[in-house]
C-alpha positions as CSV (number, residue, x, y, z in Angstrom):
1,M,173.3,-32.0,-36.5
2,S,174.9,-30.4,-39.4
3,P,175.2,-26.6,-39.7
4,R,172.9,-26.7,-42.8
5,W,170.0,-28.2,-40.8
6,Q,170.5,-25.8,-38.0
7,R,170.2,-22.9,-40.5
8,V,167.0,-24.4,-41.9
9,L,165.4,-24.8,-38.4
10,I,166.3,-21.2,-37.5
11,L,164.8,-19.8,-40.7
12,G,161.7,-21.9,-40.2
13,G,161.3,-20.6,-36.7
14,V,161.6,-17.0,-37.9
15,V,159.0,-17.6,-40.6
16,I,156.6,-19.2,-38.1
17,G,157.0,-16.3,-35.7
18,V,156.4,-13.7,-38.4
19,A,153.2,-15.6,-39.4
20,I,152.0,-15.7,-35.8
21,V,152.6,-12.0,-35.4
22,A,150.8,-11.3,-38.7
23,L,147.8,-13.5,-37.7
24,L,147.5,-11.7,-34.3
25,A,147.6,-8.3,-36.1
26,V,144.8,-9.5,-38.4
27,I,142.7,-10.7,-35.5
28,V,143.2,-7.4,-33.6
29,Y,142.3,-5.4,-36.8
30,V,139.1,-7.5,-37.3
31,L,138.1,-7.1,-33.7
32,L,138.6,-3.4,-33.7
33,S,136.8,-3.0,-37.1
34,G,133.8,-5.1,-35.6
35,D,133.5,-2.8,-32.5
36,D,133.6,0.5,-34.6
37,G,131.1,-0.6,-37.2
38,A,128.8,-3.1,-35.5
39,D,125.7,-1.3,-36.7
40,T,127.0,0.1,-40.0
41,E,127.7,-1.5,-43.3
42,V,129.9,0.3,-45.8
43,A,130.2,-0.6,-49.4
44,R,133.1,0.9,-51.3
45,V,133.7,0.7,-55.0
46,T,137.3,1.3,-56.0
47,P,138.3,1.3,-59.6
48,T,141.4,-0.8,-60.3
49,A,142.4,1.1,-63.4
50,A,141.7,4.3,-65.3
51,R,138.0,4.4,-66.2
52,S,137.1,4.1,-69.8
53,P,133.8,3.5,-71.5
54,T,134.8,-0.1,-71.9
55,A,136.5,-0.7,-68.5
56,R,134.7,-2.5,-65.7
57,P,135.5,-1.5,-62.1
58,T,136.6,-3.9,-59.5
59,V,134.2,-3.9,-56.5
60,R,135.4,-4.4,-52.9
61,A,132.9,-4.6,-50.1
62,T,133.4,-4.6,-46.4
63,A,130.6,-5.5,-44.1
64,S,130.1,-5.5,-40.4
65,P,129.7,-9.0,-38.9
66,T,126.0,-8.5,-38.2
67,A,124.7,-7.3,-41.6
68,S,125.1,-8.3,-45.3
69,L,123.8,-6.2,-48.2
70,P,124.5,-6.5,-51.9
71,T,127.3,-4.4,-53.2
72,P,126.0,-1.5,-55.4
73,R,127.4,-1.3,-58.9
74,P,128.1,2.3,-60.1
75,E,127.3,3.3,-63.6
76,P,130.3,3.9,-65.9
77,G,131.6,7.4,-65.6
78,Q,129.9,7.9,-62.1
79,P,131.9,8.3,-58.8
80,S,131.9,5.5,-56.3
81,P,129.0,6.0,-53.9
82,V,129.1,5.4,-50.1
83,V,125.9,4.2,-48.5
84,T,125.2,4.2,-44.8
85,I,122.5,1.9,-43.4
86,V,120.9,3.3,-40.2
87,P,119.8,0.4,-37.9
88,G,116.0,0.4,-37.3
89,Q,115.2,2.3,-40.5
90,A,112.8,0.5,-43.0
91,T,114.7,1.4,-46.2
92,P,118.2,2.9,-46.7
93,P,118.4,6.5,-47.8
94,A,119.2,7.2,-51.5
95,A,122.7,7.6,-52.6
96,G,124.0,11.1,-51.8
97,Q,121.1,11.8,-49.3
98,P,121.8,12.3,-45.5
99,A,120.8,9.5,-43.2
100,A,117.3,9.9,-41.8
101,T,117.0,10.6,-38.1
102,P,115.0,8.1,-36.1
103,A,111.5,9.2,-35.4
104,P,111.1,10.5,-31.8
105,S,109.4,8.2,-29.4
106,A,106.0,9.2,-28.1
107,P,106.1,11.3,-24.9
108,T,105.7,9.4,-21.7
109,P,102.3,10.2,-20.2
110,Q,102.6,12.3,-17.0
111,P,100.4,11.4,-14.0
112,A,97.6,13.9,-13.5
113,T,98.1,16.4,-10.8
114,P,95.5,15.9,-8.1
115,T,93.2,18.8,-7.7
116,S,92.9,20.6,-4.4
117,A,89.7,20.7,-2.3
118,A,86.9,23.0,-3.4
119,A,87.8,26.7,-3.1
120,C,86.4,28.6,-0.1
121,P,83.1,30.3,-1.2
122,G,84.0,33.6,0.5
123,P,83.4,35.4,3.8
124,P,80.3,34.7,5.9
125,V,77.2,36.6,5.0
126,L,74.7,37.7,7.7
127,S,71.3,38.8,6.3
128,S,70.0,40.7,9.4
129,F,70.3,41.1,13.2
130,T,67.7,43.3,15.0
131,A,66.2,44.0,18.4
132,N,62.4,44.6,18.7
133,P,61.6,46.8,20.5
134,S,65.0,48.5,20.4
135,T,64.0,50.9,23.3
136,V,62.6,49.5,26.6
137,T,62.1,50.5,30.2
138,A,64.3,48.9,32.8
139,G,63.0,45.4,33.5
140,E,61.2,45.0,30.2
141,W,62.0,42.3,27.5
142,T,63.1,42.6,23.9
143,T,63.3,40.0,21.1
144,L,66.6,39.5,19.2
145,S,66.0,38.2,15.7
146,W,68.4,37.2,12.9
147,G,68.0,35.9,9.4
148,A,69.9,33.3,7.3
149,V,73.7,33.0,7.5
150,T,75.7,31.6,4.6
151,N,79.4,30.6,4.3
152,A,79.7,30.1,8.0
153,T,80.6,27.2,10.3
154,S,79.6,28.9,13.6
155,V,77.3,31.8,14.6
156,V,77.8,33.3,18.1
157,I,76.1,36.2,20.0
158,D,78.0,37.8,22.8
159,Q,76.6,39.0,26.2
160,G,76.4,35.4,27.4
161,I,73.9,34.2,24.7
162,G,76.5,32.0,22.9
163,S,76.2,29.8,19.9
164,V,72.9,29.9,17.9
165,Q,71.3,28.4,14.8
166,A,70.3,30.6,11.9
167,P,67.7,31.9,11.3
168,G,66.3,32.3,14.8
169,S,65.3,34.6,17.7
170,V,65.7,34.8,21.5
171,V,64.0,37.0,24.2
172,V,66.3,38.8,26.5
173,A,66.2,41.5,29.2
174,V,69.1,43.9,29.8
175,A,69.6,46.2,32.8
176,T,71.3,49.1,30.9
177,T,71.7,50.2,27.3
178,T,73.6,47.4,25.6
179,T,75.0,46.7,22.1
180,L,74.9,43.0,21.2
181,T,77.2,41.6,18.5
182,M,76.5,38.6,16.3
183,T,79.7,37.0,14.8
184,A,79.7,34.4,12.0
185,S,82.9,32.5,11.3
186,G,84.0,30.4,8.4
187,C,86.9,29.6,6.0
188,G,86.6,33.1,4.5
189,G,87.1,34.9,7.9
190,T,84.5,36.5,10.2
191,T,81.6,38.8,9.7
192,T,79.7,40.8,12.5
193,L,76.4,42.6,12.9
194,Q,75.3,44.6,15.9
195,A,72.0,45.5,17.5
196,T,71.6,48.1,20.3
197,V,68.9,47.9,23.0
198,T,68.4,51.3,24.7
199,V,67.1,51.0,28.3
200,N,65.3,54.0,29.9
201,P,65.0,54.3,33.7
202,P,61.6,53.4,35.3
203,P,59.2,56.3,36.0
204,P,59.5,58.0,39.4
205,T,57.4,56.5,42.2
206,P,54.4,58.8,42.9
207,T,54.5,60.3,46.3
208,P,51.1,60.2,48.2
209,T,49.8,63.6,49.2
210,L,48.8,63.5,52.9
211,P,46.4,65.9,54.5
212,P,47.7,68.2,57.2
213,P,47.4,66.6,60.6
214,T,44.4,67.6,62.7
215,P,45.2,69.2,66.0
216,T,44.3,67.0,69.0
217,P,41.4,68.6,70.9
218,T,42.1,69.6,74.5
219,E,38.7,68.3,75.6
220,Q,36.9,65.6,73.8
221,A,34.3,63.0,74.5
222,P,35.5,59.4,74.9
223,P,36.1,57.9,71.5
224,P,33.4,55.6,70.0
225,G,34.1,51.9,70.6
226,G,35.7,52.5,74.0
227,G,39.1,53.6,75.1
228,S,40.2,57.1,76.0
229,W,42.2,59.8,74.4
230,G,45.2,58.8,76.5
231,I,45.1,55.4,74.7
232,L,45.1,55.6,70.9
233,T,42.2,53.9,69.2
234,A,42.0,53.9,65.4
235,D,40.5,51.4,62.9
236,L,43.1,51.2,60.1
237,A,41.9,49.1,57.2
238,V,43.5,47.7,53.9
239,T,41.0,48.8,51.3
240,G,42.7,48.3,47.9
241,L,45.6,47.0,45.8
242,N,46.2,48.8,42.5
243,P,49.0,49.1,39.9
244,D,50.2,52.6,39.1
245,S,50.4,51.8,35.4
246,L,49.8,49.0,32.9
247,P,50.9,46.7,31.3
248,Q,54.1,47.3,33.5
249,G,54.1,49.0,36.8
250,K,54.3,48.7,40.6
251,V,51.5,47.7,43.0
252,W,50.3,50.1,45.7
253,V,48.2,49.3,48.8
254,T,45.6,51.7,50.1
255,I,45.2,52.1,53.8
256,A,42.2,54.0,55.3
257,N,41.6,55.4,58.8
258,N,38.0,54.6,59.9
259,G,38.6,56.4,63.3
260,P,37.8,57.3,65.9
261,D,41.3,58.7,66.5
262,S,43.7,60.4,64.1
263,V,47.1,58.7,63.8
264,T,50.3,60.7,63.3
265,N,53.6,59.2,62.4
266,V,52.6,55.8,63.8
267,S,54.5,52.7,62.8
268,V,52.5,50.0,60.9
269,T,53.9,46.7,59.8
270,L,53.0,45.8,56.1
271,G,53.4,42.5,54.4
272,C,52.2,41.2,51.0
273,S,52.2,37.9,49.1
274,G,50.6,36.3,46.1
275,T,51.1,34.2,42.9
276,E,52.4,35.2,39.4
277,Y,50.7,33.0,36.7
278,L,52.9,33.0,33.6
279,L,51.1,33.2,30.3
280,Q,53.5,30.7,28.8
281,G,52.7,28.2,31.6
282,G,53.8,27.7,35.2
283,N,53.6,30.1,38.1
284,L,55.8,31.8,40.7
285,S,55.2,32.6,44.3
286,I,55.5,36.3,45.5
287,T,56.3,37.1,49.1
288,T,57.6,40.3,50.6
289,V,59.5,40.5,53.8
290,P,57.3,42.5,56.3
291,W,58.6,46.0,56.8
292,T,57.6,49.1,58.7
293,I,55.8,52.1,57.2
294,T,54.9,55.4,58.9
295,V,51.2,56.4,58.7
296,S,49.6,59.7,59.5
297,L,45.8,59.8,58.8
298,D,42.8,61.6,60.2
299,P,39.5,59.6,60.4
300,G,37.9,59.3,56.9
301,W,41.2,59.7,55.0
302,S,43.3,57.2,53.2
303,A,46.7,57.0,51.6
304,Q,48.7,54.6,49.2
305,F,51.9,52.9,50.1
306,D,54.4,51.0,47.8
307,T,54.3,47.2,48.2
308,T,57.6,46.9,46.2
309,I,55.9,44.4,43.9
310,S,56.4,45.0,40.1
311,I,54.1,43.5,37.5
312,D,54.1,42.9,33.7
313,T,50.7,41.9,32.4
314,T,52.2,41.1,29.0
315,Q,53.9,38.1,30.6
316,A,51.6,37.0,33.5
317,S,48.5,37.5,35.6
318,Y,48.7,38.2,39.3
319,E,46.7,37.2,42.4
320,L,47.8,39.4,45.4
321,G,47.0,40.2,49.0
322,C,48.4,42.5,51.8
323,S,47.9,42.8,55.6
324,I,48.9,45.3,58.3
325,Q,49.7,45.1,62.0
326,V,49.3,48.1,64.4
327,G,50.6,48.7,67.9
328,F,47.6,50.5,69.2
329,K,43.9,49.6,70.0
330,D,42.1,48.5,66.7
331,P,38.4,48.2,67.2
332,N,38.0,46.2,63.9
333,P,41.0,44.0,63.2
334,S,39.1,42.0,60.6
335,N,39.7,44.6,57.9
336,D,43.5,44.7,58.5
337,S,44.0,42.4,55.5
338,L,42.8,42.2,51.9
339,G,43.3,39.2,49.6
340,N,42.4,37.6,46.3
341,V,43.0,40.7,44.3
342,W,43.5,39.9,40.6
343,I,45.5,42.0,38.2
344,T,45.2,40.6,34.6
345,P,46.1,41.7,31.1
């Protein structure tokens, strides 16, 4: 190959290389311009010569690959406008005006906060708590009464009574002066009321007045009914059963000496029994363990002795009986007992 053709080939290769480099540069520029203005279209108007009333400007428009708008034509003597199209806006802003800001989206509804359970209505309220009667004698009963209770889940009375319903009442007996407490509990805490029952001691037991002993005569005829003064002969009889007070009290037995001899500090066995008929229904048996009493009585005299049986005719009726046993000659043992004695309200 001649040197001339070699120079032609070299020159052609250089031209082709320059063209390839220029093409690559254009492609890179186009790609970069597409990334920066994908959502914006810019129209520029550039005059090609000095403006005059008769000169017409040359318009050059550049557009993003995704949008195409007509190129605005400026009036003679006006500067070239630049218009920005905001994607998503219905109409473009007027020339010289700022781009409109997209309207804010509606706020996302927030889930409603669940409300808590109903609020606690407050501390428990006790309307009343009383004892009637508030003063009793030992062994007597009293009634505890209480009114309505609100804002409470439990109501309790101490002293062993326990949980109760409100309103209500209960009959109790206390041995000594006692203060009872009612406690109501609920979501608002606890509330208490108290009632005091005052207990008085029982009345003293009356002491029978005994007559002075009669001196034993040095000489005396044989006693009626037989026997002798060396062998004691006396007809002791049970003649009565009576309470010392009502409606509550103790029962006393009356023993009389029908003679013929006087008795002084003699031992007599006394025993009593009977039935308590409750006014609310049912009955209870009453039995005392026989015990020894000391009797001193002249003929024709009598005395009362404690049977240890207590009664309350506000709660029950009573049928009682007592008997005695003597260690000496008794001319009439048929009157040593007395039964079927009623004590009623």
